[in-house]
C-alpha positions in Angstrom: 12.8 -1.5 4.2 14.2 -3.0 0.7 16.9 -1.5 -1.3 15.6 -0.4 -4.7 12.1 -0.2 -4.0 9.9 2.6 -5.0 8.1 4.0 -2.0 6.0 6.8 -2.8 3.2 8.8 -1.5 0.5 9.4 -3.4 -3.1 11.5 -2.9 -5.7 8.8 -2.9 -9.4 9.8 -2.2 -8.2 13.1 -0.2 -5.5 11.4 1.7 -1.8 11.2 1.4 -0.9 7.6 1.3 2.4 5.7 1.2 2.6 2.7 -0.7 5.3 0.3 -2.3 6.2 -1.3 -5.6 9.0 -3.7 -6.4 9.7 -6.4 -9.2 8.6 -7.1 -12.3 5.2 -9.7 -13.6 2.1 -10.8 -12.2 1.2 -8.6 -9.5 0.6 -9.7 -5.6 -0.8 -6.7 -3.6 -0.4 -6.8 0.4 -2.9 -5.2 2.6 -2.1 -5.0 6.7 -4.6 -5.2 9.3 -5.1 -2.7 12.3 -2.0 -1.2 13.8 0.4 -2.9 11.0 2.4 -1.3 7.8 4.1 -2.2 5.1 7.0 -3.2 7.4 5.0 -6.2 8.4 5.5 -7.8 4.6 9.2 -7.3 4.5 10.1 -10.9 4.4 7.4 -11.5 1.7 8.3 -8.7 -0.3 12.0 -9.8 -0.3 11.1 -13.4 -1.1 8.5 -12.8 -4.0 10.0 -9.4 -5.8 12.5 -11.4 -8.1 9.3 -13.2 -9.5 6.4 -11.1 -8.8 5.4 -7.1 -9.4 4.6 -6.6 -5.6 2.5 -3.8 -4.3 1.6 -3.1 -0.8 -0.2 0.0 0.8 0.1 1.7 4.3 -3.5 2.1 5.0 -4.7 5.7 6.3 -3.0 6.6 9.9 -0.8 3.8 9.3 2.9 3.6 8.6 3.9 6.5 6.5 0.7 7.4 5.3 -1.6 10.6 6.8 -3.9 10.2 9.5 -7.3 12.0 9.0 -9.0 13.5 12.3 -12.3 12.2 11.6 -13.5 8.0 12.8 -15.8 7.7 9.7 -12.4 8.3 7.4 -11.4 4.5 8.5 -14.3 2.5 7.4 -13.6 -0.7 5.9 -15.4 0.5 2.7 -13.1 3.4 2.4 -10.2 1.3 2.9 -11.2 -0.6 0.0 -11.5 2.2 -2.0 -8.2 3.5 -1.4 -6.8 0.2 -2.3 -8.7 0.2 -5.4 -8.0 3.5 -6.2 -4.2 2.8 -5.8 -4.5 -0.1 -8.4 -6.0 2.6 -10.7 -3.3 4.9 -10.1 -0.5 2.0 -11.0 -2.7 1.0 -14.1 -3.1 -2.5 -12.6 -6.4 -4.4 -13.5 
């Protein structure tokens, strides 16, 4: 975990998702793969956050995000919708 980093939880599409925002400037958005988490990007976030606004999300059922019980709640389409909803919530176009 990186000091001085905002790591809130937001209810996105009915699921509590953990995300991280650090730095300022142009946005770099990190999405992890299956079984990953925000922690996968710790080195990249540390390196980039002095020059960029870095955003990362724990997908549903990963890291500190809630885990829906239905298999259909984990489609690539839904994960993409979650990512877009987070960007909208943060006011990022």
